[in-house]
DRENDO-1510 file (C-alpha; in Angstrom, 1 decimal, always signed):
<recs>
REC; n; res; u; v; w
REC; 1; MET; +116.3; -44.8; +87.4 .
REC; 2; ARG; +114.3; -47.9; +85.8 .
REC; 3; GLU; +112.0; -48.0; +89.1 .
REC; 4; ALA; +112.3; -44.4; +88.7 .
REC; 5; ASP; +111.2; -44.2; +85.1 .
REC; 6; GLY; +108.8; -46.9; +85.8 .
REC; 7; GLY; +107.2; -44.3; +88.8 .
REC; 8; ARG; +106.8; -41.7; +86.5 .
REC; 9; ARG; +105.6; -43.8; +83.3 .
REC; 10; THR; +102.9; -45.5; +85.8 .
REC; 11; PRO; +101.2; -42.3; +86.6 .
REC; 12; TYR; +101.1; -41.3; +82.8 .
REC; 13; LYS; +99.9; -44.4; +82.4 .
REC; 14; HIS; +97.1; -44.1; +84.9 .
REC; 15; ARG; +96.4; -40.9; +83.4 .
REC; 16; HIS; +96.1; -41.7; +80.2 .
REC; 17; THR; +93.8; -44.7; +80.9 .
REC; 18; THR; +91.7; -42.1; +83.3 .
REC; 19; GLN; +91.5; -40.2; +80.5 .
REC; 20; GLN; +90.5; -42.7; +77.5 .
REC; 21; THR; +87.4; -44.3; +80.4 .
REC; 22; GLY; +86.2; -40.9; +80.8 .
REC; 23; GLU; +86.4; -40.0; +77.1 .
REC; 24; MET; +84.4; -43.2; +76.6 .
REC; 25; GLY; +82.3; -42.1; +79.2 .
REC; 26; VAL; +81.4; -39.0; +77.5 .
REC; 27; THR; +80.8; -40.7; +74.5 .
REC; 28; LYS; +78.5; -43.7; +75.8 .
REC; 29; ASN; +76.6; -40.7; +77.7 .
REC; 30; VAL; +76.5; -38.7; +74.3 .
REC; 31; SER; +75.4; -41.4; +72.2 .
REC; 32; LYS; +72.4; -42.3; +74.7 .
REC; 33; THR; +71.4; -38.7; +74.7 .
REC; 34; LEU; +71.7; -37.8; +70.7 .
REC; 35; PRO; +68.5; -39.6; +70.0 .
REC; 36; LEU; +66.9; -37.8; +72.7 .
REC; 37; VAL; +68.4; -34.3; +71.3 .
REC; 38; LEU; +67.2; -35.7; +67.7 .
REC; 39; ALA; +63.9; -36.5; +68.7 .
REC; 40; TYR; +63.3; -33.2; +70.7 .
REC; 41; VAL; +64.7; -31.2; +67.9 .
REC; 42; LEU; +62.6; -33.2; +65.7 .
REC; 43; ALA; +59.4; -32.8; +67.5 .
REC; 44; THR; +59.8; -28.8; +68.0 .
REC; 45; LEU; +60.2; -28.7; +64.1 .
REC; 46; THR; +56.8; -30.7; +63.6 .
REC; 47; GLY; +54.8; -29.1; +66.2 .
REC; 48; CYS; +54.0; -25.8; +64.5 .
REC; 49; SER; +51.5; -25.7; +61.5 .
REC; 50; CYS; +53.3; -28.9; +59.9 .
REC; 51; SER; +51.6; -30.8; +63.3 .
REC; 52; GLN; +48.3; -30.6; +61.4 .
REC; 53; GLU; +47.2; -30.6; +58.3 .
REC; 54; GLY; +46.4; -27.3; +56.0 .
REC; 55; ALA; +47.2; -24.1; +56.1 .
REC; 56; CYS; +45.4; -20.7; +57.5 .
REC; 57; MET; +45.2; -17.9; +55.4 .
REC; 58; GLN; +47.4; -14.8; +56.1 .
REC; 59; ASP; +45.3; -12.1; +56.1 .
REC; 60; GLY; +45.1; -11.0; +60.2 .
REC; 61; LYS; +41.5; -12.3; +60.2 .
REC; 62; HIS; +42.4; -16.3; +60.6 .
REC; 63; LYS; +44.4; -17.8; +62.7 .
REC; 64; ASP; +48.5; -17.9; +62.3 .
REC; 65; SER; +48.0; -22.4; +61.7 .
REC; 66; PRO; +45.4; -24.8; +62.2 .
REC; 67; GLY; +45.1; -26.4; +65.3 .
REC; 68; PRO; +42.4; -28.0; +67.7 .
REC; 69; GLU; +39.4; -26.1; +68.6 .
REC; 70; PRO; +37.4; -28.1; +70.7 .
REC; 71; TYR; +35.0; -25.2; +72.5 .
REC; 72; LEU; +33.8; -24.2; +68.9 .
REC; 73; LYS; +29.8; -23.5; +69.7 .
REC; 74; GLU; +29.6; -22.6; +65.9 .
REC; 75; CYS; +31.5; -24.6; +62.5 .
REC; 76; ARG; +31.7; -27.6; +65.0 .
REC; 77; LEU; +32.7; -29.0; +61.6 .
REC; 78; TYR; +36.5; -27.4; +61.6 .
REC; 79; ALA; +37.0; -28.3; +65.6 .
REC; 80; GLU; +39.5; -30.6; +65.2 .
REC; 81; ASN; +41.8; -28.4; +62.8 .
REC; 82; ALA; +40.5; -25.1; +62.3 .
REC; 83; CYS; +41.6; -21.8; +61.4 .
REC; 84; CYS; +39.2; -19.8; +63.8 .
REC; 85; SER; +38.6; -19.3; +67.1 .
REC; 86; GLY; +35.8; -19.3; +69.5 .
REC; 87; ASP; +36.0; -15.2; +69.7 .
REC; 88; ASP; +36.6; -15.0; +65.4 .
REC; 89; ILE; +33.5; -16.0; +64.5 .
REC; 90; GLN; +30.9; -14.9; +67.7 .
REC; 91; GLU; +29.0; -12.8; +64.7 .
REC; 92; ILE; +28.2; -16.3; +63.0 .
REC; 93; ALA; +27.6; -18.4; +66.2 .
REC; 94; ALA; +24.5; -15.6; +67.0 .
REC; 95; SER; +21.5; -16.9; +65.6 .
REC; 96; PRO; +19.5; -14.9; +64.0 .
REC; 97; VAL; +22.7; -13.4; +62.1 .
REC; 98; SER; +22.3; -10.2; +61.7 .
REC; 99; ARG; +26.1; -9.1; +60.4 .
REC; 100; VAL; +29.0; -10.7; +59.8 .
REC; 101; GLY; +32.4; -8.5; +58.9 .
REC; 102; ASP; +31.2; -5.7; +57.2 .
REC; 103; ILE; +28.1; -7.5; +55.8 .
REC; 104; PHE; +24.7; -6.9; +57.0 .
REC; 105; TRP; +22.7; -10.4; +56.6 .
REC; 106; ASP; +18.9; -9.1; +57.2 .
REC; 107; ARG; +18.4; -6.3; +55.4 .
REC; 108; CYS; +15.3; -7.5; +54.2 .
REC; 109; GLY; +14.6; -9.1; +57.4 .
REC; 110; ALA; +16.4; -11.7; +59.4 .
REC; 111; LEU; +17.2; -15.3; +57.3 .
REC; 112; SER; +14.9; -18.2; +58.1 .
REC; 113; ALA; +16.3; -21.0; +60.2 .
REC; 114; SER; +17.3; -22.9; +56.9 .
REC; 115; CYS; +18.6; -20.8; +54.9 .
REC; 116; GLU; +20.8; -19.0; +57.6 .
REC; 117; ALA; +22.1; -22.6; +58.3 .
REC; 118; PHE; +23.7; -23.0; +54.5 .
REC; 119; HIS; +24.9; -19.1; +54.9 .
REC; 120; LYS; +26.7; -20.3; +58.5 .
REC; 121; ARG; +28.1; -23.5; +56.6 .
REC; 122; VAL; +29.7; -21.4; +53.9 .
REC; 123; ALA; +30.6; -18.5; +56.2 .
REC; 124; CYS; +32.2; -21.2; +58.5 .
REC; 125; PHE; +34.2; -22.4; +55.5 .
REC; 126; ALA; +36.0; -19.0; +54.5 .
REC; 127; HIS; +36.6; -18.5; +58.9 .
REC; 128; CYS; +37.6; -21.7; +60.0 .
REC; 129; SER; +38.4; -24.2; +57.1 .
REC; 130; PRO; +42.1; -25.0; +57.3 .
REC; 131; ASP; +41.7; -26.1; +53.1 .
REC; 132; ALA; +39.9; -22.9; +52.2 .
REC; 133; VAL; +44.0; -21.4; +51.0 .
REC; 134; ARG; +44.0; -24.2; +48.5 .
REC; 135; TRP; +41.8; -22.4; +46.2 .
REC; 136; PRO; +43.6; -18.6; +46.1 .
REC; 137; HIS; +42.7; -16.1; +44.7 .
REC; 138; PRO; +45.6; -15.2; +41.5 .
REC; 139; HIS; +45.8; -11.6; +42.4 .
REC; 140; ARG; +44.4; -11.4; +46.1 .
REC; 141; PRO; +46.5; -14.1; +48.2 .
REC; 142; SER; +44.3; -13.3; +51.3 .
REC; 143; SER; +41.3; -14.4; +49.0 .
REC; 144; VAL; +39.3; -17.6; +47.2 .
REC; 145; GLN; +38.3; -18.1; +43.6 .
REC; 146; ALA; +36.5; -20.4; +41.9 .
REC; 147; VAL; +36.3; -23.2; +45.1 .
REC; 148; PRO; +34.1; -26.2; +44.0 .
REC; 149; LEU; +31.0; -26.6; +45.6 .
REC; 150; CYS; +28.6; -29.7; +44.6 .
REC; 151; GLY; +25.5; -29.3; +42.6 .
REC; 152; SER; +23.4; -31.1; +45.0 .
REC; 153; PHE; +25.2; -28.9; +47.8 .
REC; 154; CYS; +23.7; -25.4; +45.9 .
REC; 155; ARG; +20.1; -26.9; +44.6 .
REC; 156; ASP; +19.4; -27.2; +48.4 .
REC; 157; TRP; +20.7; -23.9; +49.2 .
REC; 158; PHE; +18.7; -22.3; +46.7 .
REC; 159; GLU; +15.4; -24.5; +48.1 .
REC; 160; ALA; +16.5; -23.9; +51.3 .
REC; 161; CYS; +16.4; -20.0; +51.2 .
REC; 162; LYS; +14.1; -18.8; +47.8 .
REC; 163; ALA; +11.3; -18.1; +50.5 .
REC; 164; ASP; +13.9; -15.7; +51.8 .
REC; 165; LEU; +14.1; -11.9; +50.9 .
REC; 166; THR; +17.4; -10.1; +49.6 .
REC; 167; CYS; +18.3; -7.4; +47.3 .
REC; 168; ALA; +21.6; -7.5; +46.2 .
REC; 169; HIS; +22.7; -10.6; +43.4 .
REC; 170; ASN; +25.8; -10.0; +44.5 .
REC; 171; TRP; +26.7; -9.5; +48.0 .
REC; 172; VAL; +30.1; -8.6; +47.7 .
REC; 173; SER; +29.6; -5.3; +45.2 .
REC; 174; ASP; +26.1; -5.0; +45.2 .
REC; 175; TRP; +26.1; -2.4; +47.8 .
REC; 176; LYS; +25.5; +1.2; +48.2 .
REC; 177; TRP; +27.9; +1.8; +51.2 .
REC; 178; SER; +27.7; +4.0; +53.5 .
REC; 179; PRO; +29.4; +4.8; +57.5 .
REC; 180; GLN; +26.1; +2.4; +58.5 .
REC; 181; GLY; +27.9; -0.6; +56.4 .
REC; 182; ASN; +26.2; -2.2; +53.0 .
REC; 183; ASN; +22.4; -0.8; +52.3 .
REC; 184; CYS; +20.0; -1.8; +49.5 .
REC; 185; THR; +20.3; -0.1; +46.2 .
REC; 186; GLY; +16.9; -1.9; +45.4 .
REC; 187; LYS; +13.9; -3.6; +46.7 .
REC; 188; CYS; +13.8; -6.8; +48.4 .
REC; 189; VAL; +12.6; -9.8; +46.3 .
REC; 190; THR; +12.2; -13.3; +47.2 .
REC; 191; TYR; +15.4; -15.5; +46.2 .
REC; 192; GLN; +13.7; -16.9; +44.0 .
REC; 193; GLN; +12.8; -13.8; +41.9 .
REC; 194; MET; +16.8; -13.1; +42.4 .
REC; 195; TYR; +18.4; -16.3; +41.7 .
REC; 196; GLN; +17.5; -18.4; +38.4 .
REC; 197; ASP; +18.8; -21.5; +40.5 .
REC; 198; GLY; +21.3; -22.8; +42.7 .
REC; 199; ARG; +24.1; -22.3; +40.3 .
REC; 200; ASP; +23.1; -18.7; +40.0 .
REC; 201; LEU; +23.2; -18.5; +43.3 .
REC; 202; CYS; +26.5; -20.2; +44.4 .
REC; 203; GLU; +28.4; -18.4; +41.8 .
REC; 204; ASN; +26.9; -15.2; +41.9 .
REC; 205; LEU; +26.2; -14.3; +45.7 .
REC; 206; TRP; +29.6; -14.3; +47.1 .
REC; 207; GLY; +31.4; -12.8; +43.7 .
REC; 208; ASP; +33.7; -15.1; +42.0 .
REC; 209; SER; +34.6; -17.2; +45.3 .
REC; 210; PHE; +32.8; -20.1; +44.0 .
REC; 211; VAL; +32.1; -22.7; +41.1 .
REC; 212; MET; +29.2; -24.8; +40.4 .
REC; 213; VAL; +30.4; -28.1; +39.7 .
REC; 214; GLU; +27.9; -31.1; +39.2 .
REC; 215; ASP; +27.8; -34.5; +40.9 .
REC; 216; GLU; +24.4; -35.6; +39.4 .
REC; 217; GLY; +21.9; -35.0; +37.2 .
REC; 218; GLY; +20.0; -32.5; +38.3 .
REC; 219; GLU; +20.3; -30.0; +35.8 .
REC; 220; LYS; +18.9; -30.3; +32.1 .
REC; 221; GLY; +21.7; -30.2; +29.8 .
REC; 222; GLU; +24.8; -31.2; +32.0 .
REC; 223; VAL; +26.8; -33.7; +31.7 .
REC; 224; SER; +26.2; -35.9; +34.5 .
REC; 225; GLU; +29.6; -38.3; +35.7 .
REC; 226; GLY; +26.7; -40.9; +36.2 .
REC; 227; SER; +26.0; -42.6; +39.7 .
REC; 228; GLU; +29.0; -42.6; +41.0 .
REC; 229; GLY; +28.9; -40.1; +43.1 .
REC; 230; ARG; +31.3; -37.0; +43.6 .
REC; 231; SER; +33.7; -38.1; +40.9 .
REC; 232; CYS; +35.0; -34.5; +40.4 .
REC; 233; GLY; +35.9; -33.9; +44.1 .
REC; 234; CYS; +33.5; -30.5; +44.7 .
REC; 235; LEU; +32.4; -29.6; +48.3 .
REC; 236; THR; +29.5; -29.8; +50.1 .
REC; 237; LEU; +30.7; -28.1; +53.4 .
REC; 238; SER; +29.8; -31.3; +55.2 .
REC; 239; PRO; +31.7; -34.4; +56.8 .
REC; 240; SER; +32.4; -36.2; +53.2 .
REC; 241; ASP; +34.3; -33.6; +52.7 .
REC; 242; ARG; +37.2; -35.0; +54.5 .
REC; 243; GLU; +37.4; -37.6; +51.7 .
REC; 244; VAL; +37.4; -35.1; +49.2 .
REC; 245; ILE; +40.8; -33.0; +50.9 .
REC; 246; ALA; +42.3; -36.3; +51.3 .
REC; 247; ALA; +41.9; -37.3; +47.9 .
REC; 248; LEU; +43.7; -34.1; +46.8 .
REC; 249; ARG; +46.6; -34.5; +49.5 .
REC; 250; ALA; +47.3; -38.3; +48.0 .
REC; 251; GLN; +47.5; -36.9; +44.7 .
REC; 252; GLU; +49.2; -34.1; +44.9 .
REC; 253; GLU; +52.7; -35.4; +43.9 .
REC; 254; ASP; +51.0; -36.4; +40.7 .
REC; 255; PRO; +50.5; -33.3; +38.9 .
REC; 256; ASP; +49.1; -34.7; +35.5 .
REC; 257; GLU; +46.5; -36.4; +37.4 .
REC; 258; LEU; +45.4; -33.7; +39.2 .
REC; 259; ASP; +45.1; -31.1; +36.1 .
REC; 260; THR; +41.4; -30.4; +35.3 .
REC; 261; THR; +42.4; -27.2; +33.2 .
REC; 262; LYS; +41.2; -29.3; +29.9 .
REC; 263; ALA; +37.5; -29.3; +32.2 .
REC; 264; GLY; +37.5; -25.9; +32.4 .
REC; 265; LEU; +37.7; -25.2; +36.3 .
REC; 266; PRO; +40.2; -22.5; +37.2 .
REC; 267; GLN; +42.0; -22.6; +40.5 .
REC; 268; TYR; +40.9; -26.2; +40.5 .
REC; 269; ARG; +43.1; -29.1; +41.2 .
REC; 270; ALA; +41.2; -32.2; +42.1 .
REC; 271; PRO; +40.7; -36.1; +41.2 .
REC; 272; CYS; +38.2; -35.8; +38.7 .
REC; 273; ARG; +37.5; -37.3; +35.0 .
REC; 274; ALA; +37.7; -34.6; +32.1 .
REC; 275; GLN; +33.8; -33.7; +30.8 .
REC; 276; SER; +33.1; -34.2; +27.2 .
REC; 277; ALA; +34.5; -31.5; +25.0 .
REC; 278; THR; +31.1; -30.4; +24.1 .
REC; 279; ALA; +29.8; -29.6; +27.5 .
REC; 280; SER; +30.4; -25.6; +28.3 .
REC; 281; PRO; +33.2; -25.1; +31.0 .
REC; 282; PRO; +31.8; -24.0; +34.3 .
REC; 283; GLN; +33.4; -20.3; +34.2 .
REC; 284; ALA; +32.2; -19.8; +30.9 .
REC; 285; ARG; +28.6; -20.2; +31.5 .
REC; 286; THR; +27.0; -16.8; +32.6 .
REC; 287; ASN; +24.3; -15.7; +34.3 .
REC; 288; ASP; +22.9; -12.2; +33.1 .
REC; 289; GLY; +25.1; -11.7; +31.3 .
REC; 290; ASN; +27.8; -12.0; +33.6 .
REC; 291; SER; +30.9; -14.8; +33.1 .
REC; 292; VAL; +31.8; -16.2; +36.4 .
REC; 293; MET; +35.3; -14.9; +35.8 .
REC; 294; ARG; +34.2; -11.5; +35.6 .
REC; 295; LYS; +33.2; -11.2; +39.1 .
REC; 296; ARG; +34.9; -10.0; +41.9 .
REC; 297; SER; +36.5; -12.1; +44.8 .
REC; 298; LEU; +34.7; -12.4; +48.6 .
REC; 299; PHE; +36.9; -10.4; +50.0 .
REC; 300; VAL; +36.2; -6.7; +49.0 .
REC; 301; GLU; +39.5; -4.7; +49.4 .
REC; 302; ASP; +38.3; -2.7; +46.0 .
REC; 303; VAL; +34.8; -1.8; +47.4 .
REC; 304; GLU; +34.3; +0.3; +50.4 .
REC; 305; GLY; +33.3; -2.2; +52.9 .
REC; 306; SER; +36.9; -3.6; +54.2 .
REC; 307; GLY; +36.8; -6.9; +54.8 .
REC; 308; SER; +34.1; -10.3; +54.0 .
REC; 309; GLY; +30.7; -10.5; +54.5 .
REC; 310; PHE; +31.2; -14.1; +55.6 .
</recs>
């Protein structure tokens, strides 16, 4: 019986040992594969819109999330991480541009090459930038408001277009709409006649989409930040904007540092010093009796045209 018992126990011990060995093998295999599985899951979770910085407006006119578009023929500034595809910006890529979205740009004739280039930079920002969403319109999630453009950019834009012709001061609302699109309500005049200066152009042509932020002492009566460059994080719609956006991202976790409401900049949070209390805030300055904050946004759901002229 002892031998029999031993015989019975021996297979039992053997089976137990085999089971332990198998379990140890499984444990070892799991321990080896688990990190790979976790790495795969993590890569899957972070491989969508989070793989690139920024986001796209969820309005049906942009990509769902930003990503590389190496074959863009226009708007190359955003090719590394774009909210547009080549098909989305075919109208902008044309030259001369006739129409973008619902708005004809050439109601007073084709724009000059230099003027058109500035309009294209603005249109590319609206269509392709993964950072435009940083300045949402408070009442229309698919719109932007008070995007800060540098004074130097606004003056250069005005200079490039001053001899070109237009018939609308505000390209969002100052049109007569028909089945054929936007039509002039007045005669064509030069940009120099339509707009007082670069500020008037930037803060009116696309409604309340942009505000001008002074980056150099270029206007009489302006409070300048001195010679230290773009201390208020304004944009020039050029490669140097990456530094401004990088500064915004780096400081987003410090609201006190980013709060510029005391400088009077609506919907604008940037690493910039407060201006003198005697300086009138940008949104309070008026052009033709209309304050910037009373203007309408660049997207025109509330006018006959159903899209933007960007």
